[in-house]
All heavy atoms as an XYZ file, in Angstrom:
855
protein
N      52.041    225.125     57.469
C      50.906    225.933     57.821
C      51.337    226.829     58.992
O      52.063    226.416     59.868
C      49.739    225.033     58.249
C      48.551    225.793     58.712
S      47.017    224.848     58.970
C      47.549    223.379     59.754
N      50.827    228.045     58.963
C      51.133    229.017     60.005
C      49.821    229.554     60.579
O      48.910    229.912     59.854
C      51.952    230.167     59.392
C      52.408    231.151     60.448
O      52.729    230.780     61.558
N      52.405    232.415     60.088
N      49.745    229.615     61.911
C      48.577    230.119     62.605
C      49.030    231.238     63.539
O      49.910    231.021     64.370
C      47.838    229.031     63.424
C      46.654    229.592     64.131
C      47.424    227.878     62.526
N      48.446    232.425     63.386
C      48.738    233.530     64.276
C      47.428    234.077     64.819
O      46.381    233.910     64.212
C      49.494    234.671     63.558
O      48.721    235.126     62.439
C      50.847    234.217     63.061
N      47.507    234.697     65.983
C      46.321    235.279     66.599
C      46.490    236.797     66.715
O      47.625    237.272     66.823
C      46.055    234.654     67.985
O      44.881    235.248     68.551
C      47.209    234.838     68.940
N      45.361    237.506     66.674
C      45.420    238.966     66.778
C      45.847    239.426     68.171
O      46.343    240.514     68.363
C      44.074    239.583     66.421
O      43.037    239.058     67.240
N      45.669    238.552     69.177
C      46.092    238.859     70.528
C      46.292    237.554     71.299
O      45.478    236.644     71.200
C      45.048    239.725     71.257
O      45.451    239.974     72.577
N      47.363    237.474     72.054
C      47.604    236.254     72.865
C      47.019    236.378     74.282
O      47.079    235.441     75.039
C      49.106    235.986     72.969
C      49.647    235.417     71.695
O      49.320    235.908     70.621
N      50.428    234.373     71.771
N      46.491    237.565     74.627
C      45.890    237.767     75.949
C      44.526    238.430     75.736
O      44.435    239.516     75.185
C      46.756    238.633     76.822
C      46.242    238.971     78.203
C      46.005    237.701     79.025
C      47.166    239.915     78.925
N      43.491    237.736     76.198
C      42.115    238.224     76.010
C      41.375    238.260     77.344
O      41.685    237.485     78.231
C      41.347    237.329     75.017
C      41.943    237.239     73.617
C      41.271    236.155     72.835
C      41.791    238.576     72.926
N      40.386    239.130     77.417
C      39.524    239.258     78.607
C      38.086    238.960     78.188
O      37.744    238.938     77.033
C      39.652    240.648     79.198
C      41.053    240.970     79.618
C      41.848    241.836     78.823
C      41.592    240.458     80.775
C      43.159    242.116     79.209
C      42.905    240.741     81.143
C      43.674    241.576     80.366
O      44.955    241.855     80.734
N      37.238    238.781     79.204
C      35.825    238.482     78.969
C      35.220    239.471     77.944
O      35.425    240.666     78.035
C      35.015    238.599     80.268
C      35.246    237.412     81.172
O      35.977    236.487     80.854
N      34.626    237.461     82.333
N      34.467    238.915     76.989
C      33.743    239.720     76.023
C      34.579    240.208     74.837
O      34.009    240.753     73.899
N      35.864    240.000     74.827
C      36.707    240.503     73.738
C      36.608    239.604     72.502
O      36.435    238.381     72.612
C      38.168    240.578     74.165
C      38.479    241.784     74.968
C      39.985    241.969     75.136
O      40.674    241.040     75.585
N      40.486    243.126     74.781
N      36.737    240.233     71.321
C      36.817    239.535     70.056
C      38.268    239.386     69.632
O      39.100    240.235     69.960
C      36.100    240.304     68.944
C      34.589    240.280     69.052
C      33.910    241.191     69.806
C      33.844    239.296     68.379
C      32.527    241.180     69.902
C      32.495    239.257     68.472
C      31.817    240.204     69.238
O      30.461    240.154     69.316
N      38.563    238.344     68.906
C      39.884    238.144     68.347
C      39.756    237.262     67.118
O      38.668    236.773     66.794
C      40.821    237.497     69.362
N      40.863    237.060     66.409
C      40.818    236.168     65.266
C      42.127    235.448     65.084
O      43.166    235.877     65.579
C      40.414    236.914     63.975
C      41.385    237.985     63.594
O      42.555    237.712     63.396
N      40.946    239.229     63.517
N      42.020    234.318     64.396
C      43.200    233.574     63.962
C      43.376    233.829     62.478
O      42.389    233.811     61.724
C      43.010    232.081     64.155
C      42.788    231.544     65.571
C      42.633    230.024     65.520
C      43.907    231.933     66.478
N      44.597    234.055     62.047
C      44.913    234.114     60.632
C      45.669    232.842     60.305
O      46.693    232.559     60.926
C      45.746    235.350     60.276
O      45.014    236.511     60.643
C      46.065    235.399     58.792
N      45.111    232.067     59.396
C      45.688    230.771     59.037
C      46.220    230.879     57.635
O      45.494    231.276     56.711
C      44.633    229.675     59.146
C      44.003    229.666     60.558
C      45.194    228.305     58.778
C      42.615    229.137     60.619
N      47.465    230.523     57.425
C      48.091    230.552     56.108
C      48.603    229.132     55.789
O      49.376    228.559     56.553
C      49.267    231.542     56.052
O      48.803    232.826     56.476
C      49.846    231.652     54.661
N      48.179    228.614     54.626
C      48.595    227.271     54.218
C      49.421    227.401     52.936
O      48.987    227.984     51.953
C      47.352    226.363     53.971
C      47.806    224.979     53.505
C      46.483    226.289     55.195
N      50.637    226.819     52.997
C      51.527    226.832     51.843
C      52.050    225.429     51.593
O      52.216    224.638     52.524
C      52.728    227.773     52.076
C      52.336    229.233     52.129
C      53.557    230.123     52.222
C      53.144    231.577     52.231
N      54.306    232.456     52.254
N      52.316    225.147     50.333
C      52.901    223.855     49.920
C      54.337    223.854     50.489
O      55.126    224.748     50.208
C      52.920    223.776     48.407
C      53.480    222.458     47.905
O      54.402    221.874     48.544
O      53.011    222.007     46.852
N      54.691    222.877     51.323
C      56.001    222.842     51.938
C      57.111    222.643     50.932
O      58.252    223.089     51.170
C      56.064    221.748     53.016
O      55.825    220.472     52.436
N      56.846    222.041     49.786
C      57.901    221.810     48.801
C      58.154    223.082     47.965
O      59.302    223.475     47.761
C      57.512    220.672     47.856
N      57.094    223.728     47.484
C      57.261    224.884     46.584
C      57.134    226.235     47.291
O      57.620    227.246     46.787
C      56.225    224.836     45.466
O      54.913    225.048     46.006
N      56.474    226.264     48.441
C      56.237    227.509     49.139
C      55.047    228.276     48.603
O      54.761    229.382     49.046
N      54.361    227.691     47.621
C      53.199    228.356     47.024
C      51.983    228.243     47.922
O      51.797    227.230     48.601
C      52.880    227.748     45.656
C      53.948    228.029     44.638
O      54.612    229.036     44.702
N      54.140    227.085     43.721
N      51.112    229.261     47.948
C      49.897    229.174     48.746
C      48.975    228.057     48.238
O      48.934    227.755     47.046
C      49.199    230.539     48.547
C      49.967    231.237     47.507
C      51.212    230.508     47.213
N      48.263    227.425     49.168
C      47.343    226.352     48.809
C      45.919    226.896     48.873
O      45.374    227.170     49.956
C      47.477    225.134     49.750
C      46.477    224.045     49.391
C      48.910    224.584     49.691
N      45.341    227.116     47.710
C      43.967    227.624     47.590
C      42.976    226.489     47.729
O      43.225    225.372     47.247
C      43.804    228.294     46.236
O      42.476    228.709     46.037
N      41.862    226.741     48.463
C      40.811    225.732     48.577
C      41.077    224.650     49.590
O      40.376    223.650     49.636
N      42.087    224.832     50.458
C      42.350    223.832     51.494
C      41.215    223.873     52.514
O      40.724    224.922     52.882
C      43.686    224.107     52.184
N      40.820    222.694     52.989
C      39.795    222.597     54.024
C      40.448    222.666     55.380
O      41.445    221.999     55.644
C      39.021    221.281     53.901
O      38.385    221.221     52.657
N      39.903    223.512     56.264
C      40.472    223.709     57.581
C      39.433    223.357     58.642
O      38.256    223.620     58.456
C      40.873    225.175     57.777
C      41.824    225.759     56.754
C      42.001    227.255     57.000
C      43.177    225.073     56.804
N      39.901    222.798     59.742
C      39.041    222.549     60.902
C      39.768    223.109     62.121
O      40.926    222.804     62.362
C      38.756    221.081     61.096
C      37.897    220.822     62.309
C      36.527    221.009     62.241
C      38.448    220.437     63.500
C      35.724    220.812     63.374
C      37.679    220.229     64.641
C      36.293    220.429     64.553
N      39.060    223.911     62.915
C      39.651    224.539     64.121
C      39.102    223.810     65.360
O      37.890    223.675     65.512
C      39.319    226.035     64.196
C      39.901    226.649     65.463
C      39.824    226.768     62.959
N      39.976    223.360     66.219
C      39.593    222.720     67.454
C      40.067    223.538     68.649
O      41.087    224.233     68.553
N      39.326    223.508     69.723
C      39.625    224.300     70.917
C      39.709    223.377     72.117
O      38.833    222.540     72.334
C      38.545    225.377     71.146
C      38.827    226.165     72.395
C      38.424    226.281     69.938
N      40.777    223.518     72.934
C      40.946    222.723     74.120
C      41.414    223.611     75.267
O      42.379    224.338     75.096
C      41.981    221.599     73.857
C      42.045    220.648     74.997
O      41.129    220.495     75.784
N      43.195    219.984     75.124
N      40.740    223.647     76.426
C      39.627    222.813     76.790
C      38.327    223.284     76.124
O      38.125    224.446     75.885
C      39.531    222.939     78.297
C      40.123    224.267     78.598
C      41.148    224.488     77.545
N      37.464    222.315     75.846
C      36.146    222.621     75.260
C      35.254    223.161     76.354
O      35.461    222.898     77.547
C      35.550    221.372     74.634
N      34.253    223.894     75.993
C      33.316    224.405     76.971
C      32.781    225.768     76.571
O      32.838    226.153     75.442
N      32.299    226.474     77.552
C      31.639    227.741     77.282
C      32.600    228.925     77.237
O      32.209    230.055     77.418
C      30.588    227.973     78.368
N      33.860    228.657     76.963
C      34.839    229.751     76.992
C      34.838    230.590     75.730
O      34.899    231.803     75.779
C      36.221    229.166     77.233
C      37.309    230.184     77.484
C      36.987    231.038     78.689
C      38.644    229.504     77.658
N      34.757    229.963     74.579
C      34.808    230.701     73.315
C      33.481    230.577     72.574
O      32.941    229.496     72.442
C      35.934    230.178     72.450
C      37.347    230.292     73.027
C      38.362    229.646     72.113
C      37.727    231.729     73.271
N      32.998    231.680     72.085
C      31.790    231.684     71.288
C      32.208    231.583     69.826
O      32.717    232.564     69.254
C      31.018    232.961     71.561
C      29.746    233.049     70.776
O      29.331    232.059     70.171
N      29.126    234.206     70.783
N      32.084    230.426     69.222
C      32.614    230.165     67.901
C      31.479    229.969     66.925
O      30.600    229.158     67.142
C      33.529    228.917     67.911
C      34.660    229.162     68.930
C      34.088    228.628     66.540
C      35.468    227.942     69.264
N      31.517    230.686     65.802
C      30.455    230.564     64.817
C      30.581    229.311     63.972
O      29.607    228.606     63.738
C      30.382    231.823     63.940
O      31.622    232.031     63.311
N      31.760    229.024     63.458
C      31.938    227.829     62.617
C      33.378    227.336     62.754
O      34.299    228.135     62.741
C      31.664    228.166     61.164
O      31.960    227.048     60.356
N      33.546    226.036     62.877
C      34.877    225.447     63.018
C      35.500    225.046     61.678
O      36.628    224.623     61.629
C      34.809    224.226     63.915
C      34.508    224.583     65.339
O      33.882    225.587     65.601
N      34.928    223.752     66.251
N      34.703    225.158     60.576
C      35.192    224.739     59.264
C      35.395    225.971     58.361
O      34.513    226.824     58.271
C      34.189    223.799     58.613
O      34.030    222.651     59.401
N      36.561    226.034     57.735
C      36.916    227.130     56.851
C      37.545    226.602     55.577
O      37.964    225.431     55.523
C      37.929    228.065     57.537
C      37.519    228.654     58.888
C      38.749    229.163     59.614
C      36.540    229.773     58.671
N      37.686    227.469     54.582
C      38.390    227.143     53.353
C      39.336    228.296     53.026
O      38.959    229.463     53.133
C      37.387    226.946     52.193
O      36.467    225.927     52.567
C      38.108    226.526     50.907
N      40.557    227.963     52.594
C      41.531    229.020     52.258
C      41.152    229.721     50.950
O      40.584    229.096     50.066
C      42.959    228.462     52.161
O      42.986    227.427     51.171
C      43.453    227.925     53.475
N      41.541    230.972     50.869
C      41.302    231.775     49.636
C      42.464    231.578     48.655
O      43.346    230.732     48.867
C      41.092    233.244     49.984
C      42.310    233.874     50.680
O      43.440    233.369     50.583
N      42.091    234.988     51.350
N      42.502    232.393     47.621
C      43.540    232.248     46.576
C      44.928    232.513     47.102
O      45.923    232.095     46.491
C      43.226    233.157     45.378
O      43.237    234.513     45.814
N      45.050    233.205     48.246
C      46.352    233.473     48.836
C      46.711    232.395     49.883
O      47.706    232.526     50.604
C      46.354    234.842     49.501
C      46.182    235.982     48.516
C      46.174    237.312     49.234
C      45.972    238.450     48.226
N      45.929    239.743     48.893
N      45.881    231.349     49.992
C      46.127    230.293     50.956
C      45.799    230.698     52.385
O      46.280    230.091     53.333
N      44.932    231.707     52.553
C      44.648    232.232     53.886
C      43.166    232.076     54.240
O      42.304    232.069     53.366
C      45.024    233.696     53.993
C      46.518    233.928     53.852
C      46.865    235.402     54.007
O      46.100    236.282     53.625
N      48.040    235.666     54.526
N      42.915    231.999     55.526
C      41.552    232.040     56.070
C      41.591    232.771     57.397
O      42.620    232.772     58.091
C      41.025    230.619     56.275
N      40.486    233.422     57.724
C      40.388    234.167     58.971
C      39.294    233.567     59.823
O      38.174    233.386     59.363
C      40.081    235.633     58.661
C      40.210    236.510     59.880
O      41.140    236.344     60.651
N      39.283    237.438     60.046
N      39.596    233.254     61.097
C      38.691    232.612     61.988
C      38.427    233.584     63.160
O      39.301    233.861     63.947
C      39.319    231.329     62.490
C      38.533    230.558     63.487
C      37.410    229.840     63.119
C      38.935    230.508     64.813
C      36.694    229.100     64.040
C      38.223    229.772     65.742
C      37.101    229.079     65.355
O      36.397    228.353     66.282
N      37.212    234.120     63.248
C      36.869    235.065     64.284
C      36.151    234.385     65.451
O      35.333    233.504     65.228
C      35.984    236.179     63.719
C      35.769    237.309     64.696
C      34.996    238.482     64.108
O      34.459    238.351     63.009
O      34.963    239.506     64.753
N      36.482    234.813     66.658
C      35.838    234.251     67.820
C      35.712    235.315     68.904
O      36.309    236.378     68.822
C      36.605    233.040     68.356
C      38.011    233.347     68.804
C      38.281    233.616     70.128
C      39.048    233.354     67.883
C      39.586    233.893     70.533
C      40.352    233.622     68.281
C      40.620    233.882     69.605
N      34.875    235.013     69.895
C      34.668    235.932     71.021
C      34.781    235.173     72.324
O      34.256    234.082     72.437
C      33.281    236.609     70.930
C      33.030    237.555     72.082
C      31.619    238.100     72.088
O      30.726    237.578     71.423
N      31.396    239.140     72.843
N      35.431    235.782     73.279
C      35.445    235.226     74.627
C      34.108    235.593     75.259
O      33.667    236.732     75.177
C      36.605    235.819     75.457
C      36.581    235.296     76.889
C      37.930    235.520     74.786
N      33.444    234.626     75.847
C      32.152    234.887     76.446
C      32.267    235.869     77.609
O      33.303    235.969     78.252
C      31.528    233.578     76.953
C      31.196    232.549     75.852
C      30.643    231.290     76.497
C      30.208    233.138     74.868
N      31.189    236.583     77.870
C      31.169    237.562     78.954
C      31.296    236.918     80.324
O      31.889    237.436     81.240
C      29.884    238.379     78.913
O      29.873    239.135     77.720
N      30.725    235.724     80.464
C      30.811    234.955     81.704
C      31.410    233.609     81.375
O      30.895    232.894     80.522
C      29.420    234.750     82.344
O      28.837    236.020     82.528
C      29.536    234.034     83.645
N      32.508    233.273     81.993
C      33.210    232.019     81.689
C      33.152    231.074     82.863
O      33.790    231.292     83.875
C      34.695    232.284     81.432
C      35.011    233.352     80.466
C      36.521    233.612     80.555
O      37.295    232.696     80.714
N      36.896    234.860     80.451
N      32.420    229.985     82.766
C      32.367    229.029     83.849
C      33.694    228.265     84.028
O      33.978    227.765     85.115
C      31.251    228.088     83.456
C      31.077    228.253     82.000
C      31.523    229.645     81.676
N      34.525    228.191     82.997
C      35.772    227.413     83.103
C      36.770    228.029     84.055
O      37.638    227.318     84.581
C      36.413    227.251     81.713
C      35.694    226.318     80.746
C      36.451    226.242     79.438
C      35.542    224.937     81.339
N      36.689    229.334     84.306
C      37.660    229.933     85.214
C      37.525    229.423     86.642
O      38.434    229.549     87.432
C      37.638    231.474     85.192
C      36.293    232.007     85.683
C      37.980    231.995     83.817
C      36.275    233.494     85.871
N      36.382    228.807     86.938
C      36.163    228.255     88.275
C      36.377    226.754     88.334
O      36.110    226.130     89.335
C      34.723    228.600     88.731
C      34.460    230.091     88.681
C      33.647    230.624     87.714
C      35.072    230.937     89.580
C      33.423    231.990     87.637
C      34.860    232.320     89.530
C      34.042    232.844     88.560
O      33.829    234.178     88.493
N      36.865    226.179     87.254
C      37.122    224.746     87.155
C      38.510    224.447     87.734
O      39.495    225.134     87.391
C      37.051    224.282     85.682
O      35.799    224.656     85.157
C      37.254    222.798     85.559
N      38.615    223.398     88.588
C      39.949    223.060     89.098
C      40.922    222.734     87.964
O      40.540    222.181     86.955
C      39.678    221.785     89.936
C      38.221    221.837     90.238
C      37.559    222.543     89.100
N      42.152    223.127     88.104
C      43.236    222.894     87.151
C      43.142    223.723     85.869
O      43.939    223.534     84.971
C      43.362    221.419     86.798
C      43.617    220.557     88.011
O      44.354    220.979     88.921
N      43.007    219.397     88.069
N      42.177    224.623     85.775
C      42.120    225.506     84.596
C      43.131    226.622     84.796
O      43.079    227.336     85.785
C      40.716    226.075     84.385
C      40.652    227.123     83.291
C      40.831    226.744     81.965
C      40.477    228.457     83.596
C      40.822    227.708     80.965
C      40.448    229.391     82.606
C      40.626    229.016     81.287
O      40.597    229.976     80.291
N      44.060    226.764     83.872
C      45.132    227.758     84.032
C      44.997    228.964     83.127
O      45.876    229.806     83.069
C      46.486    227.061     83.759
C      46.788    225.877     84.676
C      48.104    225.234     84.259
C      46.844    226.338     86.123
N      43.901    229.064     82.411
C      43.657    230.230     81.569
C      44.252    230.137     80.157
O      44.153    231.059     79.403
N      44.858    229.009     79.816
C      45.437    228.848     78.482
C      44.495    228.018     77.623
O      44.050    226.948     78.033
C      46.795    228.182     78.559
N      44.190    228.502     76.436
C      43.351    227.786     75.486
C      44.225    227.428     74.285
O      44.872    228.273     73.697
C      42.181    228.704     74.991
C      41.367    229.222     76.168
C      41.303    227.967     73.993
C      40.702    228.140     76.972
N      44.233    226.146     73.957
C      44.982    225.679     72.801
C      44.028    225.623     71.608
O      43.035    224.899     71.607
C      45.558    224.300     73.074
C      46.391    223.779     71.915
O      46.680    224.498     70.986
N      46.793    222.528     72.023
N      44.312    226.415     70.587
C      43.495    226.433     69.372
C      44.315    225.737     68.274
O      45.363    226.258     67.850
C      43.134    227.846     69.007
C      42.391    228.550     70.143
S      41.814    230.197     69.753
C      40.358    229.825     68.820
N      43.858    224.576     67.830
C      44.571    223.766     66.835
C      43.826    223.809     65.508
O      42.609    223.846     65.482
C      44.679    222.313     67.279
O      45.380    222.258     68.494
N      44.593    223.812     64.424
C      44.006    223.824     63.085
C      44.554    222.653     62.283
O      45.784    222.424     62.265
C      44.361    225.133     62.332
C      43.735    225.154     60.946
C      43.888    226.344     63.138
N      43.646    221.896     61.652
C      44.016    220.803     60.771
C      43.678    221.233     59.351
O      42.582    221.758     59.099
C      43.243    219.523     61.134
C      43.541    218.415     60.128
C      43.579    219.073     62.552
N      44.595    221.050     58.415
C      44.366    221.416     57.024
C      44.478    220.188     56.140
O      45.381    219.359     56.330
C      45.399    222.449     56.567
N      43.565    220.067     55.191
C      43.635    219.004     54.170
C      43.385    219.665     52.816
O      42.708    220.668     52.708
C      42.597    217.901     54.415
O      41.305    218.484     54.449
C      42.855    217.164     55.711
N      43.957    219.074     51.798
C      43.804    219.595     50.444
C      43.679    218.485     49.441
O      44.288    217.436     49.575
C      45.025    220.450     50.103
O      44.926    220.919     48.756
N      42.892    218.731     48.393
C      42.764    217.769     47.312
C      43.822    217.976     46.229
O      43.874    217.233     45.258
C      41.341    217.832     46.712
O      41.118    219.140     46.221
N      44.677    218.996     46.389
C      45.739    219.270     45.451
C      46.760    218.147     45.448
O      47.229    217.710     46.514
C      46.438    220.612     45.801
O      45.458    221.649     45.808
C      47.513    220.949     44.797
N      47.082    217.649     44.293
C      48.025    216.564     44.172
C      49.384    216.897     44.795
O      49.931    217.986     44.531
C      48.205    216.213     42.686
O      49.158    215.197     42.533
N      49.889    216.006     45.608
C      51.205    216.206     46.213
C      51.203    217.049     47.486
O      52.231    217.238     48.097
N      50.040    217.572     47.877
C      49.959    218.379     49.111
C      49.327    217.545     50.198
O      48.174    217.140     50.098
C      49.150    219.676     48.876
C      49.013    220.468     50.172
C      49.787    220.541     47.797
N      50.120    217.255     51.254
C      49.610    216.453     52.340
C      48.920    217.270     53.410
O      48.867    218.502     53.326
N      48.356    216.620     54.412
C      47.689    217.303     55.501
C      48.664    218.058     56.390
O      49.853    217.771     56.393
C      46.977    216.184     56.255
C      47.755    214.986     55.961
C      48.331    215.157     54.586
N      48.142    219.033     57.145
C      48.995    219.782     58.070
C      48.282    220.022     59.395
O      47.052    219.981     59.456
N      49.062    220.289     60.424
C      48.522    220.582     61.762
C      49.342    221.681     62.397
O      50.585    221.655     62.306
C      48.564    219.320     62.625
C      48.218    219.478     64.108
C      46.748    219.853     64.251
C      48.542    218.231     64.878
N      48.672    222.659     62.981
C      49.365    223.740     63.682
C      48.487    224.222     64.825
O      47.298    223.984     64.828
C      49.667    224.896     62.713
O      50.506    225.836     63.335
N      49.086    224.889     65.804
C      48.292    225.367     66.941
C      48.895    226.645     67.503
O      50.053    226.997     67.232
C      48.190    224.303     68.024
O      49.473    224.028     68.548
N      48.053    227.326     68.302
C      48.494    228.545     68.985
C      47.813    228.597     70.356
O      46.690    228.089     70.512
C      48.136    229.809     68.130
C      46.641    229.973     68.013
C      48.777    231.062     68.709
N      48.510    229.126     71.356
C      47.946    229.277     72.689
C      47.410    230.685     72.870
O      48.051    231.657     72.514
C      48.972    228.998     73.766
C      49.363    227.555     73.992
C      50.449    227.453     75.061
C      48.159    226.715     74.419
N      46.221    230.787     73.493
C      45.604    232.071     73.829
C      45.337    232.064     75.325
O      44.752    231.104     75.847
C      44.303    232.302     73.053
C      43.640    233.588     73.467
C      44.556    232.290     71.555
N      45.777    233.083     76.033
C      45.510    233.201     77.458
C      44.274    234.036     77.682
O      44.109    235.098     77.108
C      46.701    233.856     78.184
C      47.912    232.959     78.136
O      47.862    231.820     78.570
N      49.009    233.481     77.587
N      43.359    233.509     78.530
C      42.091    234.170     78.790
C      41.956    234.451     80.265
O      42.110    233.539     81.102
C      40.906    233.308     78.294
C      39.586    233.983     78.592
C      41.043    233.030     76.801
N      41.667    235.700     80.587
C      41.494    236.119     82.000
C      40.085    236.719     82.154
O      39.547    237.301     81.213
C      42.546    237.146     82.377
C      44.010    236.675     82.271
C      44.961    237.806     82.575
C      44.252    235.506     83.212
N      39.523    236.645     83.365
C      38.184    237.185     83.550
C      38.087    238.686     83.354
O      37.115    239.186     82.824
C      37.819    236.803     84.997
C      39.016    236.201     85.597
C      40.050    235.983     84.540
N      39.078    239.443     83.752
C      39.088    240.909     83.549
C      40.511    241.399     83.784
O      41.328    240.727     84.389
C      38.101    241.611     84.470
C      38.276    241.266     85.912
N      39.230    241.837     86.703
C      37.628    240.349     86.702
C      39.160    241.305     87.927
N      38.205    240.402     87.938
N      40.766    242.569     83.275
C      42.117    243.110     83.452
C      42.287    243.563     84.900
O      41.326    243.945     85.573
C      42.341    244.271     82.502
O      41.407    245.274     82.729
N      43.495    243.492     85.370
C      43.818    243.868     86.742
C      44.848    244.985     86.679
O      45.842    244.887     85.963
C      44.391    242.677     87.530
C      44.817    243.086     88.920
C      43.399    241.549     87.581
N      44.600    246.049     87.419
C      45.536    247.152     87.486
C      46.131    247.186     88.879
O      45.409    247.206     89.885
C      44.823    248.455     87.164
C      45.803    249.612     87.177
C      45.115    250.858     86.726
N      46.073    251.951     86.776
C      45.749    253.213     86.752
N      44.487    253.552     86.653
N      46.640    254.133     86.821
N      47.431    247.200     88.935
C      48.092    247.184     90.219
C      48.737    248.549     90.436
O      49.433    249.063     89.540
C      49.152    246.081     90.266
C      49.858    245.965     91.567
S      51.268    244.908     91.366
C      50.837    243.555     92.331
N      48.489    249.121     91.595
C      49.174    250.399     91.934
C      49.921    250.203     93.240
O      49.577    249.356     94.078
C      48.126    251.523     92.074
O      47.211    251.163     93.095
C      47.427    251.792     90.781
N      50.921    250.994     93.420
C      51.693    250.935     94.653
C      51.622    252.300     95.334
O      51.480    253.336     94.679
C      53.176    250.568     94.392
O      53.724    251.537     93.511
C      53.281    249.197     93.809
N      51.678    252.282     96.598
C      51.691    253.542     97.343
C      52.988    253.622     98.117
O      53.556    252.635     98.546
C      50.480    253.620     98.297
O      50.514    252.558     99.186
N      53.431    254.839     98.320
C      54.707    255.004     99.036
C      54.493    255.553    100.410
O      53.504    256.024    100.814
C      55.655    255.881     98.260
O      55.021    256.926     97.661
């Protein structure tokens, strides 16, 4: 299983998505109809997620859209470093296809910072 994100660096209010591709590890063929569950760590008010459950299409793919909230209480939490781990678990009823697990890290910042220098 492969999980990619449209952006690895996000700011408050931005939308992004995960593209999840599930293939049979033995044949390399796409797995249609695989059940997916997306988990987010740390949990909290950081990501506005519509649904954590998805199903792959005929190409073995699913798209998971999410939004970073406009106000994030987690940025004020001790030990929060701005990295969100988004993990995906895949299961399939297809004979011979076992479960899979994959993850991707997304960095979230409150707003962009522009640095200028003067001479």
